[in-house]
C-alpha positions in Angstrom: -23.1 1.2 -40.5 -23.6 4.8 -39.5 -23.8 6.7 -42.8 -23.6 10.1 -41.0 -19.9 9.5 -40.9 -19.8 8.6 -44.6 -22.4 10.7 -46.3 -22.2 9.2 -49.8 -24.7 11.5 -51.3 -22.6 14.6 -50.4 -19.6 14.9 -52.8 -17.7 17.3 -50.5 -18.0 15.1 -47.4 -17.3 11.9 -49.4 -14.1 13.4 -50.7 -13.2 14.7 -47.3 -13.5 11.2 -45.9 -11.3 9.8 -48.7 -8.7 12.4 -48.0 -8.7 11.8 -44.2 -8.4 8.1 -44.8 -5.6 8.3 -47.3 -3.7 10.7 -45.2 -4.0 8.6 -42.1 -6.2 11.2 -40.2 -8.9 8.8 -39.1 -8.8 6.9 -35.8 -8.3 3.2 -36.0 -12.0 2.5 -35.5 -13.1 5.2 -37.9 -10.6 3.8 -40.5 -11.9 0.2 -40.0 -15.5 1.4 -40.5 -14.4 3.3 -43.6 -12.7 0.3 -45.1 -15.7 -1.9 -44.4 -17.9 0.7 -46.1 -15.5 0.9 -49.1 -16.2 -2.7 -49.9 -19.8 -1.9 -50.7 -19.8 1.7 -51.9 -18.6 2.5 -55.5 -19.0 6.3 -55.0 -16.6 6.2 -52.1 -14.2 3.8 -53.9 -14.2 6.3 -56.8 -13.6 9.3 -54.4 -10.6 7.4 -52.8 -9.2 6.5 -56.2 -9.5 10.2 -57.4 -7.7 11.4 -54.3 -4.9 8.8 -54.7 -4.5 9.9 -58.4 -4.4 13.6 -57.4 -1.7 12.9 -54.8 0.3 10.9 -57.2 0.1 13.7 -59.8 1.2 16.3 -57.3 4.1 14.2 -56.2 5.1 13.6 -59.8 4.9 17.3 -60.6 6.9 18.2 -57.5 9.5 15.6 -58.5 9.8 17.0 -62.0 10.4 20.5 -60.7 12.9 19.8 -58.0 15.8 22.2 -58.4 19.2 20.7 -58.9 21.2 20.8 -55.7 23.7 23.6 -55.5 27.3 22.6 -56.4 29.4 21.7 -53.5 32.3 23.9 -52.6 35.7 22.2 -53.0 36.8 21.2 -49.6 40.2 22.5 -48.5 42.5 19.8 -47.3 45.8 20.4 -45.7 
């Protein structure tokens, strides 16, 4: 496997790879290589889990702070 695409010793690039994979921004081949790599790399597994937890927390926070929809105006019927 080409570890230049998945530099496990570089936290920033490891997290970038996790983000790109989770957000669907890898090509099919790149994603397949990343999935294969994940099977054997605990640091990359952890980076992906951290990114997934971050996204879930943000989505939860956004959901908690969604404003109530404005009241609907009464429709006039003739």
